[in-house]
N, C-alpha and C positions, 0 to 999 in steps of 0.2 A: 697319508701313506705311514705305516706303523714302520716305527725306527727298528732298528737291529737290536737295540738294548730291550725295548718293550718286547719282543718278538723271543729273544733270550730268556726273558724272564719267564715270559706264558709258556715255553717249551719247558722250564725246569720245573715249571710247576705241576704240568702236566705228567713229567717224569714220577715226582716226589707222590702225586696221587696215585698216577699205577704202582708203583712199589708200596704204597699203602694199601692197596685195594687186594697186590697179590699177597702181602702178610697177612691180612684178613681172613683172606680165602683159604691159607694154609691154615692158620687158628682153627677155621672153623669146620676144615678136614678132620685135623686132630683130635679137635673135642669129638666129633660124630663119630670117628673110628675108636675111641676110647669108651664111649657111650655106648657105641655097636658090642664091643667086648666085652665090656663089665656087664650086659644083658645075655651074655652068652658063657657065664659060670657055667658051671656043675652046681652051685648055689643059687644063681641067679634063675636057673632052667626050673629046678625046683618049687621054689617061691614061686615062680611062676605056673606051675603044674596044680600045687595046694592052692593059690589065689583062682584059679581058672576053678577046678572042682568046686569049692566054697561060692564062686559065682552061681554056677550051673545047679547047685542045690538048693 
């Protein structure tokens, strides 16, 4: 039988793991959003067009 102390400690650990996973997911989402936004600037689109034309030629 698991004591109340051990069960409480396990639940706290799971709670901390869940919070860490949520923070990591939020950071990854933010980075993905920034990367997507950076690739959609006018300068980035022109650069992609020029590089695309260079690759085709």
